[in-house]
Biopython code that builds the backbone (N, CA, C, O; Angstrom):
import numpy as np
from Bio.PDB.StructureBuilder import StructureBuilder

atoms = [
    (1, "MET", "N", (-25.357, -77.330, 16.391)),
    (1, "MET", "CA", (-26.046, -77.218, 15.137)),
    (1, "MET", "C", (-27.529, -77.537, 15.352)),
    (1, "MET", "O", (-27.874, -78.491, 16.049)),
    (2, "TYR", "N", (-28.369, -76.752, 14.764)),
    (2, "TYR", "CA", (-29.807, -76.910, 14.908)),
    (2, "TYR", "C", (-30.330, -77.885, 13.852)),
    (2, "TYR", "O", (-30.121, -77.680, 12.656)),
    (3, "LEU", "N", (-30.999, -78.929, 14.288)),
    (3, "LEU", "CA", (-31.649, -79.870, 13.385)),
    (3, "LEU", "C", (-33.157, -79.703, 13.515)),
    (3, "LEU", "O", (-33.695, -79.734, 14.622)),
    (4, "PRO", "N", (-33.840, -79.527, 12.388)),
    (4, "PRO", "CA", (-35.289, -79.382, 12.468)),
    (4, "PRO", "C", (-35.933, -80.639, 13.041)),
    (4, "PRO", "O", (-35.501, -81.762, 12.779)),
    (5, "LYS", "N", (-36.969, -80.414, 13.823)),
    (5, "LYS", "CA", (-37.653, -81.534, 14.471)),
    (5, "LYS", "C", (-38.497, -82.284, 13.441)),
    (5, "LYS", "O", (-39.185, -81.678, 12.620)),
    (6, "LYS", "N", (-38.431, -83.590, 13.502)),
    (6, "LYS", "CA", (-39.232, -84.447, 12.636)),
    (6, "LYS", "C", (-40.406, -84.992, 13.444)),
    (6, "LYS", "O", (-40.290, -85.240, 14.644)),
    (7, "GLU", "N", (-41.518, -85.169, 12.778)),
    (7, "GLU", "CA", (-42.723, -85.676, 13.420)),
    (7, "GLU", "C", (-43.210, -86.909, 12.672)),
    (7, "GLU", "O", (-42.983, -87.043, 11.470)),
    (8, "LYS", "N", (-43.871, -87.797, 13.377)),
    (8, "LYS", "CA", (-44.450, -88.980, 12.754)),
    (8, "LYS", "C", (-45.892, -88.687, 12.371)),
    (8, "LYS", "O", (-46.690, -88.240, 13.195)),
    (9, "LEU", "N", (-46.210, -88.941, 11.128)),
    (9, "LEU", "CA", (-47.572, -88.814, 10.632)),
    (9, "LEU", "C", (-48.116, -90.233, 10.481)),
    (9, "LEU", "O", (-47.707, -90.976, 9.589)),
    (10, "TYR", "N", (-49.043, -90.596, 11.365)),
    (10, "TYR", "CA", (-49.600, -91.948, 11.370)),
    (10, "TYR", "C", (-50.730, -92.054, 10.356)),
    (10, "TYR", "O", (-51.592, -91.178, 10.273)),
    (11, "ILE", "N", (-50.714, -93.125, 9.598)),
    (11, "ILE", "CA", (-51.753, -93.354, 8.600)),
    (11, "ILE", "C", (-53.117, -93.486, 9.268)),
    (11, "ILE", "O", (-54.126, -93.066, 8.701)),
    (12, "SER", "N", (-53.158, -94.059, 10.454)),
    (12, "SER", "CA", (-54.436, -94.206, 11.164)),
    (12, "SER", "C", (-55.044, -92.852, 11.527)),
    (12, "SER", "O", (-56.250, -92.769, 11.758)),
    (13, "ASP", "N", (-54.239, -91.791, 11.583)),
    (13, "ASP", "CA", (-54.765, -90.443, 11.819)),
    (13, "ASP", "C", (-55.397, -89.858, 10.560)),
    (13, "ASP", "O", (-56.229, -88.954, 10.641)),
    (14, "LEU", "N", (-55.002, -90.376, 9.393)),
    (14, "LEU", "CA", (-55.519, -89.877, 8.120)),
    (14, "LEU", "C", (-56.723, -90.652, 7.617)),
    (14, "LEU", "O", (-57.662, -90.078, 7.065)),
    (15, "ILE", "N", (-56.685, -91.969, 7.814)),
    (15, "ILE", "CA", (-57.712, -92.824, 7.223)),
    (15, "ILE", "C", (-57.948, -94.036, 8.126)),
    (15, "ILE", "O", (-57.006, -94.628, 8.653)),
    (16, "GLN", "N", (-59.204, -94.386, 8.291)),
    (16, "GLN", "CA", (-59.560, -95.575, 9.063)),
    (16, "GLN", "C", (-59.583, -96.776, 8.121)),
    (16, "GLN", "O", (-59.995, -96.649, 6.968)),
    (17, "ASP", "N", (-59.156, -97.911, 8.589)),
    (17, "ASP", "CA", (-59.159, -99.156, 7.805)),
    (17, "ASP", "C", (-58.464, -98.991, 6.455)),
    (17, "ASP", "O", (-59.073, -99.185, 5.404)),
    (18, "ALA", "N", (-57.209, -98.640, 6.498)),
    (18, "ALA", "CA", (-56.430, -98.442, 5.277)),
    (18, "ALA", "C", (-56.302, -99.740, 4.504)),
    (18, "ALA", "O", (-56.077, -100.800, 5.088)),
    (19, "ALA", "N", (-56.444, -99.654, 3.187)),
    (19, "ALA", "CA", (-56.277, -100.830, 2.330)),
    (19, "ALA", "C", (-54.819, -101.275, 2.310)),
    (19, "ALA", "O", (-54.524, -102.463, 2.182)),
    (20, "VAL", "N", (-53.918, -100.314, 2.435)),
    (20, "VAL", "CA", (-52.484, -100.588, 2.491)),
    (20, "VAL", "C", (-51.979, -100.046, 3.827)),
    (20, "VAL", "O", (-51.666, -98.860, 3.926)),
    (21, "PRO", "N", (-51.893, -100.896, 4.862)),
    (21, "PRO", "CA", (-51.528, -100.397, 6.189)),
    (21, "PRO", "C", (-50.031, -100.185, 6.423)),
    (21, "PRO", "O", (-49.646, -99.614, 7.443)),
    (22, "TYR", "N", (-49.191, -100.631, 5.504)),
    (22, "TYR", "CA", (-47.752, -100.482, 5.695)),
    (22, "TYR", "C", (-47.209, -99.416, 4.762)),
    (22, "TYR", "O", (-47.598, -99.415, 3.594)),
    (23, "PRO", "N", (-46.375, -98.544, 5.172)),
    (23, "PRO", "CA", (-45.917, -98.327, 6.542)),
    (23, "PRO", "C", (-46.998, -97.653, 7.379)),
    (23, "PRO", "O", (-47.868, -96.960, 6.852)),
    (24, "ALA", "N", (-46.930, -97.862, 8.666)),
    (24, "ALA", "CA", (-47.942, -97.333, 9.579)),
    (24, "ALA", "C", (-47.773, -95.840, 9.809)),
    (24, "ALA", "O", (-48.723, -95.162, 10.198)),
    (25, "TYR", "N", (-46.564, -95.318, 9.571)),
    (25, "TYR", "CA", (-46.319, -93.883, 9.757)),
    (25, "TYR", "C", (-45.204, -93.432, 8.827)),
    (25, "TYR", "O", (-44.455, -94.244, 8.281)),
    (26, "TYR", "N", (-45.113, -92.118, 8.660)),
    (26, "TYR", "CA", (-44.038, -91.481, 7.899)),
    (26, "TYR", "C", (-43.400, -90.425, 8.781)),
    (26, "TYR", "O", (-44.105, -89.681, 9.464)),
    (27, "THR", "N", (-42.094, -90.349, 8.775)),
    (27, "THR", "CA", (-41.366, -89.336, 9.530)),
    (27, "THR", "C", (-41.154, -88.131, 8.612)),
    (27, "THR", "O", (-40.495, -88.233, 7.578)),
    (28, "LEU", "N", (-41.721, -86.994, 9.004)),
    (28, "LEU", "CA", (-41.722, -85.801, 8.159)),
    (28, "LEU", "C", (-41.336, -84.563, 8.952)),
    (28, "LEU", "O", (-41.441, -84.531, 10.179)),
    (29, "SER", "N", (-40.891, -83.553, 8.232)),
    (29, "SER", "CA", (-40.643, -82.261, 8.868)),
    (29, "SER", "C", (-41.992, -81.645, 9.238)),
    (29, "SER", "O", (-43.037, -82.085, 8.758)),
    (30, "ALA", "N", (-41.960, -80.636, 10.087)),
    (30, "ALA", "CA", (-43.204, -79.992, 10.528)),
    (30, "ALA", "C", (-43.974, -79.401, 9.353)),
    (30, "ALA", "O", (-45.202, -79.481, 9.323)),
    (31, "SER", "N", (-43.276, -78.806, 8.383)),
    (31, "SER", "CA", (-43.968, -78.211, 7.233)),
    (31, "SER", "C", (-44.583, -79.285, 6.342)),
    (31, "SER", "O", (-45.693, -79.102, 5.840)),
    (32, "MET", "N", (-43.893, -80.393, 6.135)),
    (32, "MET", "CA", (-44.447, -81.490, 5.338)),
    (32, "MET", "C", (-45.592, -82.179, 6.075)),
    (32, "MET", "O", (-46.530, -82.680, 5.454)),
    (33, "HIS", "N", (-45.509, -82.199, 7.390)),
    (33, "HIS", "CA", (-46.559, -82.806, 8.214)),
    (33, "HIS", "C", (-47.880, -82.080, 8.003)),
    (33, "HIS", "O", (-48.942, -82.698, 8.077)),
    (34, "GLN", "N", (-47.828, -80.782, 7.744)),
    (34, "GLN", "CA", (-49.034, -79.966, 7.563)),
    (34, "GLN", "C", (-49.431, -79.785, 6.098)),
    (34, "GLN", "O", (-50.458, -79.164, 5.825)),
    (35, "ASN", "N", (-48.650, -80.307, 5.148)),
    (35, "ASN", "CA", (-48.898, -80.115, 3.723)),
    (35, "ASN", "C", (-50.138, -80.907, 3.283)),
    (35, "ASN", "O", (-50.140, -82.138, 3.311)),
    (36, "GLU", "N", (-51.180, -80.191, 2.882)),
    (36, "GLU", "CA", (-52.448, -80.820, 2.506)),
    (36, "GLU", "C", (-52.337, -81.628, 1.222)),
    (36, "GLU", "O", (-53.011, -82.648, 1.080)),
    (37, "MET", "N", (-51.506, -81.198, 0.289)),
    (37, "MET", "CA", (-51.340, -81.953, -0.952)),
    (37, "MET", "C", (-50.681, -83.311, -0.674)),
    (37, "MET", "O", (-51.048, -84.323, -1.272)),
    (38, "LEU", "N", (-49.712, -83.318, 0.231)),
    (38, "LEU", "CA", (-49.066, -84.568, 0.609)),
    (38, "LEU", "C", (-50.048, -85.470, 1.352)),
    (38, "LEU", "O", (-50.091, -86.677, 1.110)),
    (39, "ARG", "N", (-50.825, -84.896, 2.242)),
    (39, "ARG", "CA", (-51.813, -85.680, 2.991)),
    (39, "ARG", "C", (-52.834, -86.327, 2.056)),
    (39, "ARG", "O", (-53.188, -87.491, 2.240)),
    (40, "SER", "N", (-53.306, -85.592, 1.066)),
    (40, "SER", "CA", (-54.291, -86.175, 0.147)),
    (40, "SER", "C", (-53.653, -87.258, -0.716)),
    (40, "SER", "O", (-54.313, -88.246, -1.037)),
    (41, "ALA", "N", (-52.389, -87.101, -1.099)),
    (41, "ALA", "CA", (-51.693, -88.149, -1.846)),
    (41, "ALA", "C", (-51.533, -89.398, -0.989)),
    (41, "ALA", "O", (-51.687, -90.513, -1.488)),
    (42, "LEU", "N", (-51.224, -89.225, 0.295)),
    (42, "LEU", "CA", (-51.086, -90.369, 1.199)),
    (42, "LEU", "C", (-52.422, -91.082, 1.403)),
    (42, "LEU", "O", (-52.466, -92.311, 1.460)),
    (43, "VAL", "N", (-53.495, -90.326, 1.511)),
    (43, "VAL", "CA", (-54.823, -90.936, 1.648)),
    (43, "VAL", "C", (-55.151, -91.746, 0.394)),
    (43, "VAL", "O", (-55.658, -92.863, 0.494)),
    (44, "SER", "N", (-54.864, -91.191, -0.786)),
    (44, "SER", "CA", (-55.119, -91.924, -2.034)),
    (44, "SER", "C", (-54.299, -93.204, -2.099)),
    (44, "SER", "O", (-54.809, -94.257, -2.483)),
    (45, "LEU", "N", (-53.038, -93.111, -1.726)),
    (45, "LEU", "CA", (-52.155, -94.277, -1.782)),
    (45, "LEU", "C", (-52.584, -95.363, -0.804)),
    (45, "LEU", "O", (-52.614, -96.540, -1.161)),
    (46, "HIS", "N", (-52.913, -94.982, 0.414)),
    (46, "HIS", "CA", (-53.234, -95.985, 1.430)),
    (46, "HIS", "C", (-54.670, -96.487, 1.356)),
    (46, "HIS", "O", (-54.976, -97.549, 1.898)),
    (47, "SER", "N", (-55.550, -95.751, 0.702)),
    (47, "SER", "CA", (-56.912, -96.243, 0.497)),
    (47, "SER", "C", (-57.031, -96.952, -0.850)),
    (47, "SER", "O", (-58.043, -97.592, -1.137)),
    (48, "PHE", "N", (-56.004, -96.834, -1.661)),
    (48, "PHE", "CA", (-55.963, -97.369, -3.016)),
    (48, "PHE", "C", (-57.105, -96.789, -3.852)),
    (48, "PHE", "O", (-57.673, -97.468, -4.706)),
    (49, "ASP", "N", (-57.428, -95.525, -3.590)),
    (49, "ASP", "CA", (-58.448, -94.800, -4.336)),
    (49, "ASP", "C", (-57.748, -93.777, -5.216)),
    (49, "ASP", "O", (-57.395, -92.691, -4.754)),
    (50, "PHE", "N", (-57.551, -94.117, -6.463)),
    (50, "PHE", "CA", (-56.846, -93.247, -7.388)),
    (50, "PHE", "C", (-57.806, -92.534, -8.336)),
    (50, "PHE", "O", (-57.450, -92.247, -9.478)),
    (51, "SER", "N", (-59.016, -92.250, -7.870)),
    (51, "SER", "CA", (-60.022, -91.632, -8.729)),
    (51, "SER", "C", (-59.632, -90.223, -9.171)),
    (51, "SER", "O", (-60.076, -89.764, -10.224)),
    (52, "PHE", "N", (-58.811, -89.533, -8.387)),
    (52, "PHE", "CA", (-58.357, -88.198, -8.770)),
    (52, "PHE", "C", (-57.089, -88.245, -9.603)),
    (52, "PHE", "O", (-56.611, -87.208, -10.063)),
    (53, "TYR", "N", (-56.543, -89.426, -9.801)),
    (53, "TYR", "CA", (-55.289, -89.591, -10.528)),
    (53, "TYR", "C", (-55.535, -90.248, -11.874)),
    (53, "TYR", "O", (-56.538, -90.935, -12.071)),
    (54, "GLU", "N", (-54.617, -90.031, -12.788)),
    (54, "GLU", "CA", (-54.640, -90.692, -14.084)),
    (54, "GLU", "C", (-53.208, -91.029, -14.476)),
    (54, "GLU", "O", (-52.259, -90.457, -13.939)),
    (55, "LYS", "N", (-53.056, -91.947, -15.400)),
    (55, "LYS", "CA", (-51.720, -92.305, -15.880)),
    (55, "LYS", "C", (-51.118, -91.103, -16.586)),
    (55, "LYS", "O", (-51.807, -90.388, -17.314)),
    (56, "ALA", "N", (-49.832, -90.885, -16.368)),
    (56, "ALA", "CA", (-49.139, -89.782, -17.040)),
    (56, "ALA", "C", (-49.021, -90.091, -18.530)),
    (56, "ALA", "O", (-48.700, -91.215, -18.918)),
    (57, "LYS", "N", (-49.280, -89.096, -19.346)),
    (57, "LYS", "CA", (-49.163, -89.277, -20.788)),
    (57, "LYS", "C", (-47.722, -89.079, -21.254)),
    (57, "LYS", "O", (-47.260, -89.722, -22.196)),
    (58, "ASN", "N", (-47.025, -88.170, -20.567)),
    (58, "ASN", "CA", (-45.632, -87.880, -20.919)),
    (58, "ASN", "C", (-44.940, -87.265, -19.712)),
    (58, "ASN", "O", (-45.542, -87.111, -18.650)),
    (59, "TYR", "N", (-43.683, -86.918, -19.884)),
    (59, "TYR", "CA", (-42.896, -86.376, -18.777)),
    (59, "TYR", "C", (-43.344, -84.986, -18.354)),
    (59, "TYR", "O", (-43.149, -84.590, -17.205)),
    (60, "GLU", "N", (-43.941, -84.251, -19.272)),
    (60, "GLU", "CA", (-44.417, -82.917, -18.928)),
    (60, "GLU", "C", (-45.503, -82.990, -17.857)),
    (60, "GLU", "O", (-45.565, -82.127, -16.981)),
    (61, "ASP", "N", (-46.354, -84.004, -17.917)),
    (61, "ASP", "CA", (-47.404, -84.183, -16.898)),
    (61, "ASP", "C", (-46.785, -84.383, -15.517)),
    (61, "ASP", "O", (-47.237, -83.803, -14.530)),
    (62, "ILE", "N", (-45.750, -85.208, -15.465)),
    (62, "ILE", "CA", (-45.097, -85.512, -14.185)),
    (62, "ILE", "C", (-44.433, -84.268, -13.617)),
    (62, "ILE", "O", (-44.632, -83.929, -12.451)),
    (63, "PHE", "N", (-43.639, -83.583, -14.447)),
    (63, "PHE", "CA", (-42.903, -82.425, -13.946)),
    (63, "PHE", "C", (-43.794, -81.222, -13.707)),
    (63, "PHE", "O", (-43.466, -80.381, -12.869)),
    (64, "ALA", "N", (-44.918, -81.109, -14.420)),
    (64, "ALA", "CA", (-45.863, -80.028, -14.135)),
    (64, "ALA", "C", (-46.432, -80.191, -12.730)),
    (64, "ALA", "O", (-46.571, -79.214, -11.993)),
    (65, "LEU", "N", (-46.762, -81.427, -12.363)),
    (65, "LEU", "CA", (-47.278, -81.683, -11.017)),
    (65, "LEU", "C", (-46.201, -81.454, -9.961)),
    (65, "LEU", "O", (-46.475, -80.865, -8.916)),
    (66, "LEU", "N", (-44.983, -81.912, -10.223)),
    (66, "LEU", "CA", (-43.893, -81.710, -9.268)),
    (66, "LEU", "C", (-43.592, -80.229, -9.062)),
    (66, "LEU", "O", (-43.412, -79.783, -7.929)),
    (67, "HIS", "N", (-43.537, -79.464, -10.152)),
    (67, "HIS", "CA", (-43.219, -78.038, -10.041)),
    (67, "HIS", "C", (-44.348, -77.232, -9.412)),
    (67, "HIS", "O", (-44.112, -76.147, -8.881)),
    (68, "SER", "N", (-45.571, -77.751, -9.467)),
    (68, "SER", "CA", (-46.689, -77.030, -8.842)),
    (68, "SER", "C", (-46.796, -77.339, -7.348)),
    (68, "SER", "O", (-47.660, -76.795, -6.660)),
    (69, "GLY", "N", (-45.918, -78.212, -6.848)),
    (69, "GLY", "CA", (-45.951, -78.553, -5.432)),
    (69, "GLY", "C", (-46.752, -79.799, -5.132)),
    (69, "GLY", "O", (-46.959, -80.148, -3.970)),
    (70, "GLY", "N", (-47.205, -80.475, -6.180)),
    (70, "GLY", "CA", (-47.975, -81.701, -6.000)),
    (70, "GLY", "C", (-47.072, -82.907, -5.849)),
    (70, "GLY", "O", (-45.848, -82.806, -5.926)),
    (71, "PHE", "N", (-47.696, -84.041, -5.634)),
    (71, "PHE", "CA", (-46.963, -85.275, -5.389)),
    (71, "PHE", "C", (-47.517, -86.389, -6.268)),
    (71, "PHE", "O", (-48.566, -86.950, -5.954)),
    (72, "PRO", "N", (-46.834, -86.720, -7.363)),
    (72, "PRO", "CA", (-47.281, -87.855, -8.167)),
    (72, "PRO", "C", (-47.017, -89.171, -7.432)),
    (72, "PRO", "O", (-46.262, -89.217, -6.461)),
    (73, "ILE", "N", (-47.642, -90.212, -7.906)),
    (73, "ILE", "CA", (-47.481, -91.540, -7.312)),
    (73, "ILE", "C", (-46.773, -92.422, -8.335)),
    (73, "ILE", "O", (-47.173, -92.492, -9.497)),
    (74, "TYR", "N", (-45.720, -93.090, -7.887)),
    (74, "TYR", "CA", (-44.910, -93.939, -8.754)),
    (74, "TYR", "C", (-45.247, -95.404, -8.501)),
    (74, "TYR", "O", (-45.166, -95.885, -7.371)),
    (75, "LYS", "N", (-45.623, -96.100, -9.561)),
    (75, "LYS", "CA", (-45.929, -97.532, -9.524)),
    (75, "LYS", "C", (-46.965, -97.889, -8.456)),
    (75, "LYS", "O", (-46.951, -99.003, -7.933)),
    (76, "GLU", "N", (-47.845, -96.973, -8.135)),
    (76, "GLU", "CA", (-48.894, -97.171, -7.123)),
    (76, "GLU", "C", (-48.318, -97.645, -5.797)),
    (76, "GLU", "O", (-48.974, -98.369, -5.048)),
    (77, "LYS", "N", (-47.056, -97.222, -5.505)),
    (77, "LYS", "CA", (-46.381, -97.630, -4.275)),
    (77, "LYS", "C", (-45.748, -96.469, -3.531)),
    (77, "LYS", "O", (-45.669, -96.503, -2.303)),
    (78, "TYR", "N", (-45.292, -95.437, -4.243)),
    (78, "TYR", "CA", (-44.509, -94.385, -3.611)),
    (78, "TYR", "C", (-45.037, -92.999, -3.957)),
    (78, "TYR", "O", (-45.427, -92.732, -5.094)),
    (79, "ILE", "N", (-45.041, -92.131, -2.967)),
    (79, "ILE", "CA", (-45.294, -90.716, -3.176)),
    (79, "ILE", "C", (-43.956, -90.097, -3.563)),
    (79, "ILE", "O", (-42.942, -90.365, -2.920)),
    (80, "VAL", "N", (-43.944, -89.271, -4.608)),
    (80, "VAL", "CA", (-42.705, -88.676, -5.087)),
    (80, "VAL", "C", (-42.785, -87.164, -4.958)),
    (80, "VAL", "O", (-43.795, -86.549, -5.299)),
    (81, "GLY", "N", (-41.694, -86.571, -4.456)),
    (81, "GLY", "CA", (-41.571, -85.128, -4.343)),
    (81, "GLY", "C", (-40.339, -84.652, -5.084)),
    (81, "GLY", "O", (-39.489, -85.447, -5.483)),
    (82, "TYR", "N", (-40.256, -83.345, -5.262)),
    (82, "TYR", "CA", (-39.139, -82.744, -5.999)),
    (82, "TYR", "C", (-38.540, -81.654, -5.113)),
    (82, "TYR", "O", (-39.139, -80.594, -4.930)),
    (83, "PHE", "N", (-37.359, -81.921, -4.566)),
    (83, "PHE", "CA", (-36.729, -81.008, -3.618)),
    (83, "PHE", "C", (-35.287, -80.751, -4.034)),
    (83, "PHE", "O", (-34.518, -81.695, -4.212)),
    (84, "GLY", "N", (-34.914, -79.486, -4.191)),
    (84, "GLY", "CA", (-33.542, -79.145, -4.534)),
    (84, "GLY", "C", (-33.076, -79.802, -5.816)),
    (84, "GLY", "O", (-31.952, -80.300, -5.887)),
    (85, "ASN", "N", (-33.928, -79.809, -6.829)),
    (85, "ASN", "CA", (-33.639, -80.424, -8.124)),
    (85, "ASN", "C", (-33.382, -81.923, -8.032)),
    (85, "ASN", "O", (-32.671, -82.478, -8.870)),
    (86, "LYS", "N", (-33.943, -82.578, -7.039)),
    (86, "LYS", "CA", (-33.823, -84.020, -6.886)),
    (86, "LYS", "C", (-35.203, -84.626, -6.704)),
    (86, "LYS", "O", (-36.033, -84.102, -5.961)),
    (87, "MET", "N", (-35.437, -85.728, -7.387)),
    (87, "MET", "CA", (-36.674, -86.471, -7.182)),
    (87, "MET", "C", (-36.462, -87.395, -5.992)),
    (87, "MET", "O", (-35.478, -88.131, -5.925)),
    (88, "MET", "N", (-37.403, -87.342, -5.055)),
    (88, "MET", "CA", (-37.297, -88.128, -3.834)),
    (88, "MET", "C", (-38.603, -88.907, -3.655)),
    (88, "MET", "O", (-39.679, -88.428, -4.014)),
    (89, "TYR", "N", (-38.493, -90.105, -3.099)),
    (89, "TYR", "CA", (-39.691, -90.877, -2.774)),
    (89, "TYR", "C", (-39.794, -90.996, -1.260)),
    (89, "TYR", "O", (-38.787, -90.972, -0.551)),
    (90, "LEU", "N", (-41.013, -91.125, -0.780)),
    (90, "LEU", "CA", (-41.274, -91.129, 0.654)),
    (90, "LEU", "C", (-41.320, -92.549, 1.187)),
    (90, "LEU", "O", (-42.084, -93.386, 0.705)),
    (91, "GLU", "N", (-40.492, -92.806, 2.188)),
    (91, "GLU", "CA", (-40.508, -94.062, 2.925)),
    (91, "GLU", "C", (-40.865, -93.741, 4.370)),
    (91, "GLU", "O", (-41.007, -92.575, 4.738)),
    (92, "SER", "N", (-41.005, -94.758, 5.168)),
    (92, "SER", "CA", (-41.392, -94.598, 6.556)),
    (92, "SER", "C", (-40.475, -93.651, 7.327)),
    (92, "SER", "O", (-40.952, -92.844, 8.124)),
    (93, "ASN", "N", (-39.186, -93.738, 7.103)),
    (93, "ASN", "CA", (-38.250, -92.897, 7.863)),
    (93, "ASN", "C", (-37.862, -91.623, 7.144)),
    (93, "ASN", "O", (-36.882, -90.984, 7.529)),
    (94, "GLY", "N", (-38.594, -91.230, 6.113)),
    (94, "GLY", "CA", (-38.345, -89.949, 5.465)),
    (94, "GLY", "C", (-38.152, -90.059, 3.962)),
    (94, "GLY", "O", (-38.393, -91.104, 3.357)),
    (95, "TRP", "N", (-37.715, -88.959, 3.381)),
    (95, "TRP", "CA", (-37.515, -88.865, 1.939)),
    (95, "TRP", "C", (-36.179, -89.483, 1.550)),
    (95, "TRP", "O", (-35.169, -89.264, 2.219)),
    (96, "LYS", "N", (-36.177, -90.256, 0.464)),
    (96, "LYS", "CA", (-34.983, -90.909, -0.060)),
    (96, "LYS", "C", (-34.818, -90.534, -1.523)),
    (96, "LYS", "O", (-35.806, -90.338, -2.230)),
    (97, "ALA", "N", (-33.563, -90.432, -1.985)),
    (97, "ALA", "CA", (-33.293, -90.125, -3.386)),
    (97, "ALA", "C", (-33.760, -91.277, -4.269)),
    (97, "ALA", "O", (-33.592, -92.446, -3.922)),
    (98, "MET", "N", (-34.341, -90.940, -5.401)),
    (98, "MET", "CA", (-34.825, -91.961, -6.326)),
    (98, "MET", "C", (-33.706, -92.436, -7.225)),
    (98, "MET", "O", (-33.046, -91.619, -7.867)),
    (99, "PRO", "N", (-33.477, -93.732, -7.287)),
    (99, "PRO", "CA", (-32.470, -94.245, -8.219)),
    (99, "PRO", "C", (-32.984, -94.142, -9.652)),
    (99, "PRO", "O", (-34.176, -94.327, -9.896)),
    (100, "ALA", "N", (-32.119, -93.855, -10.577)),
    (100, "ALA", "CA", (-32.495, -93.706, -11.983)),
    (100, "ALA", "C", (-32.463, -95.061, -12.668)),
    (100, "ALA", "O", (-31.468, -95.431, -13.292)),
    (101, "THR", "N", (-33.557, -95.796, -12.548)),
    (101, "THR", "CA", (-33.682, -97.088, -13.200)),
    (101, "THR", "C", (-34.450, -96.927, -14.500)),
    (101, "THR", "O", (-35.027, -95.870, -14.759)),
    (102, "GLN", "N", (-34.461, -97.963, -15.313)),
    (102, "GLN", "CA", (-35.155, -97.911, -16.592)),
    (102, "GLN", "C", (-36.655, -97.690, -16.393)),
    (102, "GLN", "O", (-37.282, -96.986, -17.184)),
    (103, "GLU", "N", (-37.238, -98.283, -15.347)),
    (103, "GLU", "CA", (-38.668, -98.152, -15.089)),
    (103, "GLU", "C", (-39.074, -96.710, -14.762)),
    (103, "GLU", "O", (-40.220, -96.315, -14.973)),
    (104, "LEU", "N", (-38.135, -95.948, -14.255)),
    (104, "LEU", "CA", (-38.411, -94.556, -13.905)),
    (104, "LEU", "C", (-38.807, -93.735, -15.132)),
    (104, "LEU", "O", (-39.536, -92.750, -15.013)),
    (105, "PHE", "N", (-38.334, -94.135, -16.294)),
    (105, "PHE", "CA", (-38.555, -93.362, -17.506)),
    (105, "PHE", "C", (-39.767, -93.823, -18.323)),
    (105, "PHE", "O", (-39.960, -93.375, -19.453)),
    (106, "ILE", "N", (-40.569, -94.700, -17.763)),
    (106, "ILE", "CA", (-41.784, -95.158, -18.424)),
    (106, "ILE", "C", (-42.972, -94.366, -17.859)),
    (106, "ILE", "O", (-43.319, -94.548, -16.692)),
    (107, "PRO", "N", (-43.603, -93.488, -18.660)),
    (107, "PRO", "CA", (-44.700, -92.674, -18.145)),
    (107, "PRO", "C", (-45.870, -93.475, -17.579)),
    (107, "PRO", "O", (-46.579, -92.979, -16.704)),
    (108, "ASP", "N", (-46.088, -94.687, -18.051)),
    (108, "ASP", "CA", (-47.204, -95.508, -17.548)),
    (108, "ASP", "C", (-47.016, -95.918, -16.089)),
    (108, "ASP", "O", (-47.972, -96.356, -15.450)),
    (109, "ASN", "N", (-45.819, -95.786, -15.556)),
    (109, "ASN", "CA", (-45.567, -96.119, -14.145)),
    (109, "ASN", "C", (-45.958, -94.994, -13.199)),
    (109, "ASN", "O", (-45.841, -95.137, -11.982)),
    (110, "TRP", "N", (-46.420, -93.887, -13.745)),
    (110, "TRP", "CA", (-46.718, -92.698, -12.927)),
    (110, "TRP", "C", (-48.211, -92.377, -12.938)),
    (110, "TRP", "O", (-48.889, -92.506, -13.958)),
    (111, "LEU", "N", (-48.702, -91.956, -11.771)),
    (111, "LEU", "CA", (-50.061, -91.434, -11.648)),
    (111, "LEU", "C", (-49.971, -89.969, -11.282)),
    (111, "LEU", "O", (-49.264, -89.599, -10.345)),
    (112, "VAL", "N", (-50.685, -89.132, -12.018)),
    (112, "VAL", "CA", (-50.702, -87.690, -11.755)),
    (112, "VAL", "C", (-52.149, -87.237, -11.602)),
    (112, "VAL", "O", (-53.069, -87.895, -12.088)),
    (113, "CYS", "N", (-52.341, -86.110, -10.924)),
    (113, "CYS", "CA", (-53.703, -85.590, -10.785)),
    (113, "CYS", "C", (-53.830, -84.251, -11.465)),
    (113, "CYS", "O", (-54.906, -83.653, -11.456)),
]
sb = StructureBuilder()
sb.init_structure("model")
sb.init_model(0)
sb.init_chain("A")
sb.init_seg("    ")
for serial, (resi, resn, name, xyz) in enumerate(atoms, 1):
    if name == "N":
        sb.init_residue(resn, " ", resi, " ")
    sb.init_atom(name, np.array(xyz, "f"), 0.0, 1.0, " ", f" {name:<3s}", serial, name[0])
structure = sb.get_structure()
């Protein structure tokens, strides 16, 4: 069985002197490794520069960004993607399914651009 190769994207390759140095890298597929929208979201998250982002006003803002291929930021901690009708957050070792907690449904916990 063929498994797609995963690559490590190091934060130090994206930004020097990151305000948030952990995690030091993310394990991503080759296509995600080259995704410019994901890279800019990671730079914003690790530099703590959210000047291009604003608090979501409602759920339409969040899903409009997800459906356009963008990556909103949840609680100023996680990059969120939408794959196969599932919301996933990015951790060091890859994408993980988002648990449906009460905080997930509060629009103020989301940053969109």
